[in-house]
PDB file of all heavy atoms in Angstrom:
ATOM      1  N   MET A   1     -14.822 -32.956 -31.562  1.00  0.00           N
ATOM      2  CA  MET A   1     -16.100 -32.226 -31.522  1.00  0.00           C
ATOM      3  C   MET A   1     -16.245 -31.543 -32.890  1.00  0.00           C
ATOM      4  O   MET A   1     -15.392 -30.819 -33.327  1.00  0.00           O
ATOM      5  CB  MET A   1     -16.106 -31.167 -30.405  1.00  0.00           C
ATOM      6  CG  MET A   1     -17.328 -30.292 -30.478  1.00  0.00           C
ATOM      7  SD  MET A   1     -17.263 -28.824 -29.452  1.00  0.00           S
ATOM      8  CE  MET A   1     -17.223 -29.441 -27.895  1.00  0.00           C
ATOM      9  N   ALA A   2     -17.263 -31.753 -33.586  1.00  0.00           N
ATOM     10  CA  ALA A   2     -17.554 -31.139 -34.880  1.00  0.00           C
ATOM     11  C   ALA A   2     -18.268 -29.894 -34.681  1.00  0.00           C
ATOM     12  O   ALA A   2     -18.743 -29.484 -33.640  1.00  0.00           O
ATOM     13  CB  ALA A   2     -18.485 -32.031 -35.699  1.00  0.00           C
ATOM     14  N   MET A   3     -18.132 -28.946 -35.665  1.00  0.00           N
ATOM     15  CA  MET A   3     -18.688 -27.671 -35.584  1.00  0.00           C
ATOM     16  C   MET A   3     -19.278 -27.465 -37.065  1.00  0.00           C
ATOM     17  O   MET A   3     -18.959 -28.147 -37.987  1.00  0.00           O
ATOM     18  CB  MET A   3     -17.697 -26.615 -35.284  1.00  0.00           C
ATOM     19  CG  MET A   3     -16.509 -26.496 -36.150  1.00  0.00           C
ATOM     20  SD  MET A   3     -15.379 -25.270 -35.461  1.00  0.00           S
ATOM     21  CE  MET A   3     -14.132 -25.256 -36.699  1.00  0.00           C
ATOM     22  N   THR A   4     -20.128 -26.407 -37.129  1.00  0.00           N
ATOM     23  CA  THR A   4     -20.670 -26.039 -38.481  1.00  0.00           C
ATOM     24  C   THR A   4     -20.127 -24.791 -38.959  1.00  0.00           C
ATOM     25  O   THR A   4     -19.674 -23.856 -38.157  1.00  0.00           O
ATOM     26  CB  THR A   4     -22.319 -25.905 -38.293  1.00  0.00           C
ATOM     27  OG1 THR A   4     -22.526 -24.896 -37.350  1.00  0.00           O
ATOM     28  CG2 THR A   4     -22.932 -27.275 -37.936  1.00  0.00           C
ATOM     29  N   LEU A   5     -20.229 -24.635 -40.303  1.00  0.00           N
ATOM     30  CA  LEU A   5     -19.643 -23.482 -40.975  1.00  0.00           C
ATOM     31  C   LEU A   5     -20.579 -23.057 -42.137  1.00  0.00           C
ATOM     32  O   LEU A   5     -21.104 -24.034 -42.767  1.00  0.00           O
ATOM     33  CB  LEU A   5     -18.288 -23.909 -41.550  1.00  0.00           C
ATOM     34  CG  LEU A   5     -17.510 -22.889 -42.369  1.00  0.00           C
ATOM     35  CD1 LEU A   5     -17.021 -21.790 -41.420  1.00  0.00           C
ATOM     36  CD2 LEU A   5     -16.321 -23.503 -42.969  1.00  0.00           C
ATOM     37  N   LYS A   6     -20.855 -21.848 -42.221  1.00  0.00           N
ATOM     38  CA  LYS A   6     -21.703 -21.327 -43.368  1.00  0.00           C
ATOM     39  C   LYS A   6     -21.039 -20.068 -43.771  1.00  0.00           C
ATOM     40  O   LYS A   6     -20.654 -19.261 -43.069  1.00  0.00           O
ATOM     41  CB  LYS A   6     -23.121 -21.001 -42.740  1.00  0.00           C
ATOM     42  CG  LYS A   6     -24.132 -20.486 -43.793  1.00  0.00           C
ATOM     43  CD  LYS A   6     -25.448 -20.432 -43.109  1.00  0.00           C
ATOM     44  CE  LYS A   6     -26.547 -19.944 -44.189  1.00  0.00           C
ATOM     45  NZ  LYS A   6     -27.840 -19.868 -43.535  1.00  0.00           N
ATOM     46  N   VAL A   7     -20.885 -19.959 -45.120  1.00  0.00           N
ATOM     47  CA  VAL A   7     -20.349 -18.759 -45.760  1.00  0.00           C
ATOM     48  C   VAL A   7     -21.251 -17.889 -46.439  1.00  0.00           C
ATOM     49  O   VAL A   7     -22.230 -18.397 -47.194  1.00  0.00           O
ATOM     50  CB  VAL A   7     -19.134 -19.280 -46.856  1.00  0.00           C
ATOM     51  CG1 VAL A   7     -18.532 -18.046 -47.403  1.00  0.00           C
ATOM     52  CG2 VAL A   7     -18.249 -20.250 -46.122  1.00  0.00           C
ATOM     53  N   TYR A   8     -21.288 -16.640 -46.090  1.00  0.00           N
ATOM     54  CA  TYR A   8     -22.343 -15.728 -46.613  1.00  0.00           C
ATOM     55  C   TYR A   8     -21.669 -14.355 -46.905  1.00  0.00           C
ATOM     56  O   TYR A   8     -20.699 -14.003 -46.391  1.00  0.00           O
ATOM     57  CB  TYR A   8     -23.575 -15.666 -45.922  1.00  0.00           C
ATOM     58  CG  TYR A   8     -23.390 -15.132 -44.466  1.00  0.00           C
ATOM     59  CD1 TYR A   8     -23.444 -13.750 -44.172  1.00  0.00           C
ATOM     60  CD2 TYR A   8     -23.018 -15.933 -43.541  1.00  0.00           C
ATOM     61  CE1 TYR A   8     -23.245 -13.301 -42.931  1.00  0.00           C
ATOM     62  CE2 TYR A   8     -22.819 -15.510 -42.231  1.00  0.00           C
ATOM     63  CZ  TYR A   8     -22.845 -14.191 -41.883  1.00  0.00           C
ATOM     64  OH  TYR A   8     -22.665 -13.785 -40.581  1.00  0.00           O
ATOM     65  N   GLU A   9     -22.260 -13.659 -47.776  1.00  0.00           N
ATOM     66  CA  GLU A   9     -21.820 -12.256 -48.123  1.00  0.00           C
ATOM     67  C   GLU A   9     -22.856 -11.272 -47.684  1.00  0.00           C
ATOM     68  O   GLU A   9     -24.074 -11.588 -47.692  1.00  0.00           O
ATOM     69  CB  GLU A   9     -21.690 -11.992 -49.585  1.00  0.00           C
ATOM     70  CG  GLU A   9     -20.527 -12.755 -50.299  1.00  0.00           C
ATOM     71  CD  GLU A   9     -20.459 -12.547 -51.783  1.00  0.00           C
ATOM     72  OE1 GLU A   9     -21.463 -11.960 -52.355  1.00  0.00           O
ATOM     73  OE2 GLU A   9     -19.456 -12.790 -52.343  1.00  0.00           O
ATOM     74  N   VAL A  10     -22.503 -10.138 -47.252  1.00  0.00           N
ATOM     75  CA  VAL A  10     -23.390  -9.028 -46.812  1.00  0.00           C
ATOM     76  C   VAL A  10     -23.078  -7.759 -47.682  1.00  0.00           C
ATOM     77  O   VAL A  10     -21.954  -7.407 -47.654  1.00  0.00           O
ATOM     78  CB  VAL A  10     -23.296  -8.657 -45.314  1.00  0.00           C
ATOM     79  CG1 VAL A  10     -24.274  -7.560 -44.936  1.00  0.00           C
ATOM     80  CG2 VAL A  10     -23.489  -9.908 -44.491  1.00  0.00           C
ATOM     81  N   ASN A  11     -23.948  -7.239 -48.399  1.00  0.00           N
ATOM     82  CA  ASN A  11     -23.696  -6.143 -49.222  1.00  0.00           C
ATOM     83  C   ASN A  11     -23.927  -4.856 -48.382  1.00  0.00           C
ATOM     84  O   ASN A  11     -24.355  -4.910 -47.260  1.00  0.00           O
ATOM     85  CB  ASN A  11     -24.534  -6.158 -50.586  1.00  0.00           C
ATOM     86  CG  ASN A  11     -26.078  -5.897 -50.255  1.00  0.00           C
ATOM     87  OD1 ASN A  11     -26.476  -5.492 -49.136  1.00  0.00           O
ATOM     88  ND2 ASN A  11     -26.847  -6.334 -51.201  1.00  0.00           N
ATOM     89  N   ARG A  12     -23.539  -3.730 -48.956  1.00  0.00           N
ATOM     90  CA  ARG A  12     -23.625  -2.484 -48.155  1.00  0.00           C
ATOM     91  C   ARG A  12     -24.951  -2.071 -47.716  1.00  0.00           C
ATOM     92  O   ARG A  12     -25.094  -1.284 -46.770  1.00  0.00           O
ATOM     93  CB  ARG A  12     -22.816  -1.420 -48.942  1.00  0.00           C
ATOM     94  CG  ARG A  12     -23.528  -0.995 -50.175  1.00  0.00           C
ATOM     95  CD  ARG A  12     -22.777   0.091 -50.869  1.00  0.00           C
ATOM     96  NE  ARG A  12     -21.601  -0.486 -51.560  1.00  0.00           N
ATOM     97  CZ  ARG A  12     -20.614   0.179 -52.240  1.00  0.00           C
ATOM     98  NH1 ARG A  12     -20.739   1.502 -52.342  1.00  0.00           N
ATOM     99  NH2 ARG A  12     -19.629  -0.414 -52.690  1.00  0.00           N
ATOM    100  N   ASP A  13     -26.021  -2.662 -48.403  1.00  0.00           N
ATOM    101  CA  ASP A  13     -27.423  -2.298 -47.991  1.00  0.00           C
ATOM    102  C   ASP A  13     -27.941  -3.286 -46.889  1.00  0.00           C
ATOM    103  O   ASP A  13     -29.153  -3.146 -46.633  1.00  0.00           O
ATOM    104  CB  ASP A  13     -28.303  -2.343 -49.228  1.00  0.00           C
ATOM    105  CG  ASP A  13     -27.932  -1.332 -50.258  1.00  0.00           C
ATOM    106  OD1 ASP A  13     -27.568  -0.228 -49.837  1.00  0.00           O
ATOM    107  OD2 ASP A  13     -27.998  -1.763 -51.452  1.00  0.00           O
ATOM    108  N   GLY A  14     -27.154  -4.229 -46.577  1.00  0.00           N
ATOM    109  CA  GLY A  14     -27.452  -5.180 -45.480  1.00  0.00           C
ATOM    110  C   GLY A  14     -28.094  -6.453 -46.036  1.00  0.00           C
ATOM    111  O   GLY A  14     -28.496  -7.324 -45.242  1.00  0.00           O
ATOM    112  N   GLY A  15     -28.066  -6.597 -47.332  1.00  0.00           N
ATOM    113  CA  GLY A  15     -28.707  -7.864 -48.001  1.00  0.00           C
ATOM    114  C   GLY A  15     -27.690  -8.947 -47.729  1.00  0.00           C
ATOM    115  O   GLY A  15     -26.453  -8.817 -47.796  1.00  0.00           O
ATOM    116  N   ILE A  16     -28.217 -10.148 -47.513  1.00  0.00           N
ATOM    117  CA  ILE A  16     -27.400 -11.352 -47.290  1.00  0.00           C
ATOM    118  C   ILE A  16     -27.574 -12.336 -48.385  1.00  0.00           C
ATOM    119  O   ILE A  16     -28.720 -12.606 -48.790  1.00  0.00           O
ATOM    120  CB  ILE A  16     -27.759 -11.984 -45.881  1.00  0.00           C
ATOM    121  CG1 ILE A  16     -27.476 -11.026 -44.766  1.00  0.00           C
ATOM    122  CG2 ILE A  16     -26.946 -13.226 -45.706  1.00  0.00           C
ATOM    123  CD1 ILE A  16     -27.881 -11.456 -43.472  1.00  0.00           C
ATOM    124  N   ARG A  17     -26.497 -12.862 -48.900  1.00  0.00           N
ATOM    125  CA  ARG A  17     -26.401 -13.893 -49.905  1.00  0.00           C
ATOM    126  C   ARG A  17     -25.670 -15.021 -49.410  1.00  0.00           C
ATOM    127  O   ARG A  17     -24.394 -14.890 -49.060  1.00  0.00           O
ATOM    128  CB  ARG A  17     -25.828 -13.380 -51.209  1.00  0.00           C
ATOM    129  CG  ARG A  17     -25.907 -14.411 -52.329  1.00  0.00           C
ATOM    130  CD  ARG A  17     -25.346 -13.845 -53.673  1.00  0.00           C
ATOM    131  NE  ARG A  17     -23.918 -13.685 -53.751  1.00  0.00           N
ATOM    132  CZ  ARG A  17     -23.047 -14.637 -54.112  1.00  0.00           C
ATOM    133  NH1 ARG A  17     -23.508 -15.846 -54.596  1.00  0.00           N
ATOM    134  NH2 ARG A  17     -21.787 -14.381 -54.090  1.00  0.00           N
ATOM    135  N   VAL A  18     -26.132 -16.220 -49.420  1.00  0.00           N
ATOM    136  CA  VAL A  18     -25.433 -17.439 -48.939  1.00  0.00           C
ATOM    137  C   VAL A  18     -24.493 -17.864 -50.106  1.00  0.00           C
ATOM    138  O   VAL A  18     -24.951 -18.164 -51.156  1.00  0.00           O
ATOM    139  CB  VAL A  18     -26.345 -18.581 -48.586  1.00  0.00           C
ATOM    140  CG1 VAL A  18     -25.670 -19.855 -48.176  1.00  0.00           C
ATOM    141  CG2 VAL A  18     -27.287 -18.172 -47.390  1.00  0.00           C
ATOM    142  N   VAL A  19     -23.259 -18.057 -49.716  1.00  0.00           N
ATOM    143  CA  VAL A  19     -22.286 -18.490 -50.759  1.00  0.00           C
ATOM    144  C   VAL A  19     -22.144 -19.931 -50.662  1.00  0.00           C
ATOM    145  O   VAL A  19     -22.007 -20.662 -51.604  1.00  0.00           O
ATOM    146  CB  VAL A  19     -20.859 -17.782 -50.479  1.00  0.00           C
ATOM    147  CG1 VAL A  19     -19.892 -18.279 -51.459  1.00  0.00           C
ATOM    148  CG2 VAL A  19     -20.977 -16.243 -50.613  1.00  0.00           C
ATOM    149  N   ARG A  20     -22.145 -20.493 -49.445  1.00  0.00           N
ATOM    150  CA  ARG A  20     -22.045 -21.915 -49.304  1.00  0.00           C
ATOM    151  C   ARG A  20     -22.954 -22.328 -48.090  1.00  0.00           C
ATOM    152  O   ARG A  20     -22.794 -21.782 -47.031  1.00  0.00           O
ATOM    153  CB  ARG A  20     -20.570 -22.315 -48.899  1.00  0.00           C
ATOM    154  CG  ARG A  20     -20.341 -23.775 -48.902  1.00  0.00           C
ATOM    155  CD  ARG A  20     -18.843 -24.148 -48.854  1.00  0.00           C
ATOM    156  NE  ARG A  20     -18.236 -23.774 -50.048  1.00  0.00           N
ATOM    157  CZ  ARG A  20     -16.967 -23.796 -50.300  1.00  0.00           C
ATOM    158  NH1 ARG A  20     -16.107 -24.181 -49.364  1.00  0.00           N
ATOM    159  NH2 ARG A  20     -16.495 -23.358 -51.493  1.00  0.00           N
ATOM    160  N   GLU A  21     -23.707 -23.339 -48.321  1.00  0.00           N
ATOM    161  CA  GLU A  21     -24.719 -23.713 -47.321  1.00  0.00           C
ATOM    162  C   GLU A  21     -23.991 -24.284 -46.050  1.00  0.00           C
ATOM    163  O   GLU A  21     -22.802 -24.632 -46.135  1.00  0.00           O
ATOM    164  CB  GLU A  21     -25.667 -24.812 -47.840  1.00  0.00           C
ATOM    165  CG  GLU A  21     -26.621 -24.325 -48.835  1.00  0.00           C
ATOM    166  CD  GLU A  21     -27.591 -23.303 -48.309  1.00  0.00           C
ATOM    167  OE1 GLU A  21     -28.025 -23.356 -47.101  1.00  0.00           O
ATOM    168  OE2 GLU A  21     -28.040 -22.357 -49.020  1.00  0.00           O
ATOM    169  N   GLU A  22     -24.753 -24.298 -45.007  1.00  0.00           N
ATOM    170  CA  GLU A  22     -24.181 -24.839 -43.665  1.00  0.00           C
ATOM    171  C   GLU A  22     -23.700 -26.229 -43.865  1.00  0.00           C
ATOM    172  O   GLU A  22     -24.366 -27.168 -44.418  1.00  0.00           O
ATOM    173  CB  GLU A  22     -25.230 -24.837 -42.588  1.00  0.00           C
ATOM    174  CG  GLU A  22     -24.695 -25.060 -41.220  1.00  0.00           C
ATOM    175  CD  GLU A  22     -25.676 -24.799 -40.164  1.00  0.00           C
ATOM    176  OE1 GLU A  22     -26.140 -23.597 -39.973  1.00  0.00           O
ATOM    177  OE2 GLU A  22     -25.997 -25.860 -39.519  1.00  0.00           O
ATOM    178  N   ALA A  23     -22.424 -26.556 -43.413  1.00  0.00           N
ATOM    179  CA  ALA A  23     -21.800 -27.889 -43.467  1.00  0.00           C
ATOM    180  C   ALA A  23     -21.197 -28.143 -42.121  1.00  0.00           C
ATOM    181  O   ALA A  23     -20.660 -27.296 -41.469  1.00  0.00           O
ATOM    182  CB  ALA A  23     -20.866 -27.918 -44.545  1.00  0.00           C
ATOM    183  N   GLU A  24     -21.172 -29.448 -41.769  1.00  0.00           N
ATOM    184  CA  GLU A  24     -20.435 -29.840 -40.617  1.00  0.00           C
ATOM    185  C   GLU A  24     -18.982 -30.104 -40.887  1.00  0.00           C
ATOM    186  O   GLU A  24     -18.598 -30.778 -41.934  1.00  0.00           O
ATOM    187  CB  GLU A  24     -21.097 -31.178 -40.009  1.00  0.00           C
ATOM    188  CG  GLU A  24     -20.548 -31.549 -38.687  1.00  0.00           C
ATOM    189  CD  GLU A  24     -21.351 -32.637 -38.067  1.00  0.00           C
ATOM    190  OE1 GLU A  24     -22.510 -32.542 -37.878  1.00  0.00           O
ATOM    191  OE2 GLU A  24     -20.685 -33.653 -37.708  1.00  0.00           O
ATOM    192  N   VAL A  25     -17.989 -29.522 -40.097  1.00  0.00           N
ATOM    193  CA  VAL A  25     -16.664 -29.738 -40.274  1.00  0.00           C
ATOM    194  C   VAL A  25     -15.979 -30.280 -39.034  1.00  0.00           C
ATOM    195  O   VAL A  25     -16.465 -30.044 -37.896  1.00  0.00           O
ATOM    196  CB  VAL A  25     -15.919 -28.393 -40.736  1.00  0.00           C
ATOM    197  CG1 VAL A  25     -16.371 -27.996 -42.173  1.00  0.00           C
ATOM    198  CG2 VAL A  25     -16.180 -27.348 -39.782  1.00  0.00           C
ATOM    199  N   VAL A  26     -14.837 -30.910 -39.140  1.00  0.00           N
ATOM    200  CA  VAL A  26     -14.122 -31.422 -38.056  1.00  0.00           C
ATOM    201  C   VAL A  26     -12.793 -30.666 -37.976  1.00  0.00           C
ATOM    202  O   VAL A  26     -12.030 -30.772 -38.897  1.00  0.00           O
ATOM    203  CB  VAL A  26     -13.933 -32.990 -38.062  1.00  0.00           C
ATOM    204  CG1 VAL A  26     -13.138 -33.486 -36.958  1.00  0.00           C
ATOM    205  CG2 VAL A  26     -15.244 -33.680 -38.215  1.00  0.00           C
ATOM    206  N   PRO A  27     -12.568 -29.947 -36.939  1.00  0.00           N
ATOM    207  CA  PRO A  27     -11.339 -29.169 -36.825  1.00  0.00           C
ATOM    208  C   PRO A  27     -10.074 -30.195 -36.638  1.00  0.00           C
ATOM    209  O   PRO A  27     -10.235 -31.297 -36.142  1.00  0.00           O
ATOM    210  CB  PRO A  27     -11.470 -28.331 -35.525  1.00  0.00           C
ATOM    211  CG  PRO A  27     -12.571 -28.940 -34.799  1.00  0.00           C
ATOM    212  CD  PRO A  27     -13.450 -29.692 -35.755  1.00  0.00           C
ATOM    213  N   MET A  28      -8.954 -29.613 -37.016  1.00  0.00           N
ATOM    214  CA  MET A  28      -7.714 -30.339 -36.827  1.00  0.00           C
ATOM    215  C   MET A  28      -7.375 -30.516 -35.404  1.00  0.00           C
ATOM    216  O   MET A  28      -7.669 -29.632 -34.531  1.00  0.00           O
ATOM    217  CB  MET A  28      -6.577 -29.634 -37.491  1.00  0.00           C
ATOM    218  CG  MET A  28      -6.669 -29.565 -39.011  1.00  0.00           C
ATOM    219  SD  MET A  28      -5.260 -28.602 -39.715  1.00  0.00           S
ATOM    220  CE  MET A  28      -3.911 -29.319 -39.141  1.00  0.00           C
ATOM    221  N   ALA A  29      -6.710 -31.603 -35.010  1.00  0.00           N
ATOM    222  CA  ALA A  29      -6.317 -31.821 -33.553  1.00  0.00           C
ATOM    223  C   ALA A  29      -5.229 -30.773 -33.217  1.00  0.00           C
ATOM    224  O   ALA A  29      -5.296 -30.161 -32.155  1.00  0.00           O
ATOM    225  CB  ALA A  29      -5.762 -33.186 -33.386  1.00  0.00           C
ATOM    226  N   ALA A  30      -4.307 -30.567 -34.089  1.00  0.00           N
ATOM    227  CA  ALA A  30      -3.182 -29.609 -33.842  1.00  0.00           C
ATOM    228  C   ALA A  30      -2.545 -29.216 -35.119  1.00  0.00           C
ATOM    229  O   ALA A  30      -2.520 -30.004 -36.179  1.00  0.00           O
ATOM    230  CB  ALA A  30      -2.154 -30.247 -32.915  1.00  0.00           C
ATOM    231  N   SER A  31      -1.928 -28.134 -35.165  1.00  0.00           N
ATOM    232  CA  SER A  31      -1.232 -27.672 -36.434  1.00  0.00           C
ATOM    233  C   SER A  31       0.129 -27.239 -36.069  1.00  0.00           C
ATOM    234  O   SER A  31       0.444 -26.900 -34.933  1.00  0.00           O
ATOM    235  CB  SER A  31      -1.995 -26.583 -37.095  1.00  0.00           C
ATOM    236  OG  SER A  31      -2.038 -25.397 -36.234  1.00  0.00           O
ATOM    237  N   GLU A  32       1.044 -27.288 -37.004  1.00  0.00           N
ATOM    238  CA  GLU A  32       2.433 -26.846 -36.872  1.00  0.00           C
ATOM    239  C   GLU A  32       2.415 -25.351 -36.804  1.00  0.00           C
ATOM    240  O   GLU A  32       1.873 -24.667 -37.645  1.00  0.00           O
ATOM    241  CB  GLU A  32       3.405 -27.422 -37.985  1.00  0.00           C
ATOM    242  CG  GLU A  32       3.375 -28.953 -37.982  1.00  0.00           C
ATOM    243  CD  GLU A  32       4.289 -29.420 -39.180  1.00  0.00           C
ATOM    244  OE1 GLU A  32       5.174 -28.634 -39.566  1.00  0.00           O
ATOM    245  OE2 GLU A  32       4.097 -30.471 -39.559  1.00  0.00           O
ATOM    246  N   PRO A  33       3.260 -24.704 -35.925  1.00  0.00           N
ATOM    247  CA  PRO A  33       3.424 -23.386 -35.865  1.00  0.00           C
ATOM    248  C   PRO A  33       4.009 -22.769 -37.075  1.00  0.00           C
ATOM    249  O   PRO A  33       5.026 -23.387 -37.647  1.00  0.00           O
ATOM    250  CB  PRO A  33       4.263 -23.018 -34.692  1.00  0.00           C
ATOM    251  CG  PRO A  33       4.481 -24.335 -33.880  1.00  0.00           C
ATOM    252  CD  PRO A  33       3.987 -25.436 -34.876  1.00  0.00           C
ATOM    253  N   SER A  34       3.497 -21.628 -37.631  1.00  0.00           N
ATOM    254  CA  SER A  34       3.982 -21.133 -38.819  1.00  0.00           C
ATOM    255  C   SER A  34       3.487 -19.690 -39.031  1.00  0.00           C
ATOM    256  O   SER A  34       2.502 -19.267 -38.458  1.00  0.00           O
ATOM    257  CB  SER A  34       3.491 -21.854 -40.085  1.00  0.00           C
ATOM    258  OG  SER A  34       3.901 -21.259 -41.287  1.00  0.00           O
ATOM    259  N   SER A  35       4.283 -18.884 -39.662  1.00  0.00           N
ATOM    260  CA  SER A  35       3.868 -17.468 -39.903  1.00  0.00           C
ATOM    261  C   SER A  35       3.253 -17.300 -41.331  1.00  0.00           C
ATOM    262  O   SER A  35       2.839 -16.176 -41.668  1.00  0.00           O
ATOM    263  CB  SER A  35       5.099 -16.545 -39.807  1.00  0.00           C
ATOM    264  OG  SER A  35       6.030 -16.922 -40.812  1.00  0.00           O
ATOM    265  N   ALA A  36       3.144 -18.424 -41.926  1.00  0.00           N
ATOM    266  CA  ALA A  36       2.444 -18.354 -43.462  1.00  0.00           C
ATOM    267  C   ALA A  36       1.198 -19.161 -43.344  1.00  0.00           C
ATOM    268  O   ALA A  36       1.006 -20.124 -42.569  1.00  0.00           O
ATOM    269  CB  ALA A  36       3.507 -19.023 -44.383  1.00  0.00           C
ATOM    270  N   TYR A  37       0.349 -18.849 -44.313  1.00  0.00           N
ATOM    271  CA  TYR A  37      -0.939 -19.636 -44.405  1.00  0.00           C
ATOM    272  C   TYR A  37      -0.595 -20.939 -45.157  1.00  0.00           C
ATOM    273  O   TYR A  37       0.163 -20.970 -46.070  1.00  0.00           O
ATOM    274  CB  TYR A  37      -1.936 -18.847 -45.265  1.00  0.00           C
ATOM    275  CG  TYR A  37      -2.512 -17.629 -44.622  1.00  0.00           C
ATOM    276  CD1 TYR A  37      -2.162 -16.334 -45.001  1.00  0.00           C
ATOM    277  CD2 TYR A  37      -3.329 -17.715 -43.491  1.00  0.00           C
ATOM    278  CE1 TYR A  37      -2.650 -15.269 -44.242  1.00  0.00           C
ATOM    279  CE2 TYR A  37      -3.928 -16.785 -42.850  1.00  0.00           C
ATOM    280  CZ  TYR A  37      -3.594 -15.461 -43.195  1.00  0.00           C
ATOM    281  OH  TYR A  37      -4.084 -14.405 -42.559  1.00  0.00           O
ATOM    282  N   ALA A  38      -1.272 -21.891 -44.779  1.00  0.00           N
ATOM    283  CA  ALA A  38      -1.224 -23.273 -45.453  1.00  0.00           C
ATOM    284  C   ALA A  38      -1.778 -23.172 -46.776  1.00  0.00           C
ATOM    285  O   ALA A  38      -2.752 -22.476 -47.048  1.00  0.00           O
ATOM    286  CB  ALA A  38      -1.741 -24.414 -44.573  1.00  0.00           C
ATOM    287  N   ALA A  39      -1.330 -24.092 -47.822  1.00  0.00           N
ATOM    288  CA  ALA A  39      -1.876 -24.131 -49.010  1.00  0.00           C
ATOM    289  C   ALA A  39      -3.315 -24.699 -49.025  1.00  0.00           C
ATOM    290  O   ALA A  39      -3.462 -25.659 -48.198  1.00  0.00           O
ATOM    291  CB  ALA A  39      -1.034 -24.987 -49.946  1.00  0.00           C
ATOM    292  N   CYS A  40      -4.284 -24.297 -49.692  1.00  0.00           N
ATOM    293  CA  CYS A  40      -5.593 -24.783 -49.793  1.00  0.00           C
ATOM    294  C   CYS A  40      -5.599 -26.215 -50.325  1.00  0.00           C
ATOM    295  O   CYS A  40      -4.945 -26.437 -51.370  1.00  0.00           O
ATOM    296  CB  CYS A  40      -6.527 -23.846 -50.562  1.00  0.00           C
ATOM    297  SG  CYS A  40      -8.273 -24.391 -50.444  1.00  0.00           S
ATOM    298  N   LYS A  41      -6.344 -27.105 -49.692  1.00  0.00           N
ATOM    299  CA  LYS A  41      -6.498 -28.515 -50.172  1.00  0.00           C
ATOM    300  C   LYS A  41      -7.830 -28.839 -50.434  1.00  0.00           C
ATOM    301  O   LYS A  41      -8.216 -30.068 -50.471  1.00  0.00           O
ATOM    302  CB  LYS A  41      -5.800 -29.492 -49.210  1.00  0.00           C
ATOM    303  CG  LYS A  41      -4.396 -29.195 -48.967  1.00  0.00           C
ATOM    304  CD  LYS A  41      -3.768 -30.133 -47.901  1.00  0.00           C
ATOM    305  CE  LYS A  41      -2.281 -29.840 -47.656  1.00  0.00           C
ATOM    306  NZ  LYS A  41      -1.693 -30.662 -46.705  1.00  0.00           N
ATOM    307  N   CYS A  42      -8.808 -27.902 -50.685  1.00  0.00           N
ATOM    308  CA  CYS A  42     -10.136 -28.292 -50.968  1.00  0.00           C
ATOM    309  C   CYS A  42     -10.294 -28.834 -52.383  1.00  0.00           C
ATOM    310  O   CYS A  42      -9.429 -28.562 -53.242  1.00  0.00           O
ATOM    311  CB  CYS A  42     -11.080 -26.978 -50.874  1.00  0.00           C
ATOM    312  SG  CYS A  42     -10.957 -25.811 -52.164  1.00  0.00           S
ATOM    313  N   PRO A  43     -11.420 -29.493 -52.707  1.00  0.00           N
ATOM    314  CA  PRO A  43     -11.583 -30.086 -54.043  1.00  0.00           C
ATOM    315  C   PRO A  43     -11.521 -29.046 -55.188  1.00  0.00           C
ATOM    316  O   PRO A  43     -11.191 -29.279 -56.177  1.00  0.00           O
ATOM    317  CB  PRO A  43     -12.880 -30.737 -53.900  1.00  0.00           C
ATOM    318  CG  PRO A  43     -13.165 -31.022 -52.484  1.00  0.00           C
ATOM    319  CD  PRO A  43     -12.484 -29.906 -51.713  1.00  0.00           C
ATOM    320  N   ARG A  44     -12.165 -27.788 -54.844  1.00  0.00           N
ATOM    321  CA  ARG A  44     -12.189 -26.805 -55.879  1.00  0.00           C
ATOM    322  C   ARG A  44     -10.760 -26.261 -56.297  1.00  0.00           C
ATOM    323  O   ARG A  44     -10.543 -26.000 -57.427  1.00  0.00           O
ATOM    324  CB  ARG A  44     -13.049 -25.701 -55.318  1.00  0.00           C
ATOM    325  CG  ARG A  44     -13.407 -24.603 -56.305  1.00  0.00           C
ATOM    326  CD  ARG A  44     -14.397 -23.691 -55.841  1.00  0.00           C
ATOM    327  NE  ARG A  44     -13.730 -22.378 -55.683  1.00  0.00           N
ATOM    328  CZ  ARG A  44     -14.217 -21.319 -55.046  1.00  0.00           C
ATOM    329  NH1 ARG A  44     -15.273 -21.424 -54.290  1.00  0.00           N
ATOM    330  NH2 ARG A  44     -13.544 -20.190 -54.873  1.00  0.00           N
ATOM    331  N   CYS A  45      -9.892 -26.156 -55.341  1.00  0.00           N
ATOM    332  CA  CYS A  45      -8.487 -25.707 -55.522  1.00  0.00           C
ATOM    333  C   CYS A  45      -7.610 -26.806 -55.977  1.00  0.00           C
ATOM    334  O   CYS A  45      -6.473 -26.407 -56.520  1.00  0.00           O
ATOM    335  CB  CYS A  45      -7.970 -25.006 -54.295  1.00  0.00           C
ATOM    336  SG  CYS A  45      -8.830 -23.544 -53.846  1.00  0.00           S
ATOM    337  N   GLY A  46      -7.983 -28.005 -55.773  1.00  0.00           N
ATOM    338  CA  GLY A  46      -7.121 -29.057 -56.186  1.00  0.00           C
ATOM    339  C   GLY A  46      -6.096 -29.452 -55.127  1.00  0.00           C
ATOM    340  O   GLY A  46      -6.443 -29.401 -53.973  1.00  0.00           O
ATOM    341  N   SER A  47      -4.806 -29.653 -55.446  1.00  0.00           N
ATOM    342  CA  SER A  47      -3.907 -30.009 -54.479  1.00  0.00           C
ATOM    343  C   SER A  47      -3.325 -28.867 -53.665  1.00  0.00           C
ATOM    344  O   SER A  47      -2.508 -29.047 -52.721  1.00  0.00           O
ATOM    345  CB  SER A  47      -2.743 -30.758 -55.269  1.00  0.00           C
ATOM    346  OG  SER A  47      -2.011 -29.759 -56.112  1.00  0.00           O
ATOM    347  N   GLY A  48      -3.629 -27.615 -54.083  1.00  0.00           N
ATOM    348  CA  GLY A  48      -3.115 -26.463 -53.450  1.00  0.00           C
ATOM    349  C   GLY A  48      -1.821 -25.898 -54.027  1.00  0.00           C
ATOM    350  O   GLY A  48      -1.422 -24.915 -53.609  1.00  0.00           O
ATOM    351  N   SER A  49      -1.265 -26.634 -55.009  1.00  0.00           N
ATOM    352  CA  SER A  49      -0.042 -26.148 -55.635  1.00  0.00           C
ATOM    353  C   SER A  49      -0.405 -25.409 -56.792  1.00  0.00           C
ATOM    354  O   SER A  49      -1.370 -25.668 -57.578  1.00  0.00           O
ATOM    355  CB  SER A  49       0.884 -27.341 -56.011  1.00  0.00           C
ATOM    356  OG  SER A  49       0.167 -28.222 -56.876  1.00  0.00           O
ATOM    357  N   SER A  50       0.154 -24.223 -56.879  1.00  0.00           N
ATOM    358  CA  SER A  50      -0.067 -23.219 -58.133  1.00  0.00           C
ATOM    359  C   SER A  50       1.232 -23.080 -58.789  1.00  0.00           C
ATOM    360  O   SER A  50       2.320 -22.873 -58.432  1.00  0.00           O
ATOM    361  CB  SER A  50      -0.582 -21.953 -57.590  1.00  0.00           C
ATOM    362  OG  SER A  50      -1.776 -22.126 -56.827  1.00  0.00           O
TER     363      SER A  50
END
């Protein structure tokens, strides 16, 4: 089942600015249990290794 995601900022006066337009995303089926965040693998970040 796909879901949609939209990223926006709200300033202290209540103004809203869209950071990333609405996009359809497919969630992972399952993830491995971990206490750490996974490395980002988006095109903007590259491979996620720093």
